[in-house]
C-alpha positions in Angstrom: -68.8 -63.9 3.5 -68.3 -61.5 6.4 -69.8 -58.0 6.7 -67.7 -55.6 8.9 -69.8 -52.8 10.4 -67.6 -49.9 11.3 -69.6 -46.6 11.4 -72.8 -47.1 9.6 -75.0 -49.2 11.9 -78.2 -48.8 10.0 -80.0 -51.4 7.9 -82.0 -49.0 5.8 -80.2 -47.5 2.8 -76.8 -49.0 3.8 -74.7 -49.7 0.7 -72.4 -52.3 2.3 -75.4 -54.1 3.6 -77.1 -54.0 0.3 -74.0 -55.3 -1.5 -73.6 -58.1 1.0 -77.2 -59.3 0.7 -77.1 -59.2 -3.2 -73.8 -61.1 -3.3 -74.2 -63.7 -0.7 -73.1 -67.1 -1.6 -74.9 -69.1 1.1 -77.5 -67.8 3.5 -76.1 -70.2 6.2 -72.6 -68.8 6.2 -73.5 -65.1 6.5 -72.0 -63.3 9.4 -71.4 -59.7 10.4 -69.1 -58.2 13.0 -68.9 -54.9 15.0 -66.1 -54.1 17.3 -66.6 -52.2 20.4 -63.4 -50.3 21.3 -64.2 -48.3 24.4 -60.6 -47.5 25.2 -59.9 -46.3 21.8 -63.1 -44.3 21.7 -62.2 -42.6 25.0 -58.7 -41.6 23.4 -60.9 -39.9 20.7 -62.8 -38.0 23.5 -66.0 -39.9 23.0 -68.4 -39.3 25.9 -69.9 -42.0 28.0 -73.3 -41.2 26.6 -72.1 -41.5 23.0 -70.5 -44.9 23.7 -73.6 -46.1 25.4 -75.7 -44.9 22.5 -73.5 -46.7 20.0 -73.5 -49.9 22.0 -77.2 -49.9 22.4 -77.6 -49.3 18.6 -75.3 -52.2 17.8 -77.5 -54.5 19.8 -80.6 -53.3 18.1 -78.8 -54.0 14.9 -78.2 -57.5 15.9 -82.1 -58.0 16.0 -82.6 -56.3 12.6 -79.9 -58.4 10.9 -81.3 -61.6 12.4 -84.4 -60.9 10.6 -82.4 -60.8 7.4 -80.7 -64.1 8.3 -77.4 -62.5 9.2 -75.6 -63.2 12.6 -74.0 -60.1 14.0 -71.2 -60.8 16.5 -70.3 -57.8 18.8 -66.6 -58.1 19.8 -65.0 -56.0 22.6 -61.3 -55.0 22.0 -59.3 -52.3 23.5 -57.9 -50.5 20.4 -58.5 -50.5 16.8 -55.3 -52.4 16.2 -56.7 -55.3 18.2 -59.3 -55.7 15.6 -56.8 -57.0 13.2 -56.2 -60.2 15.5 -59.9 -61.1 15.3 
């Protein structure tokens, strides 16, 4: 099963994460993904500070999910459309 983190990067009170944890088939096959799309974010007028904050929070999320037995892969892509190819 794959959990795709898009906007909500918290582990506390996250409905998608709760659903994922309660419906997982095998603890060994659990994986999550978060896409870093700096070019796309810049097109939406995100500041460098906001982008840096999001990326740092994503790496913190990696640690939090690891404690739950979930591997988070952070994938860099240029645009949202590039996410589909993943």
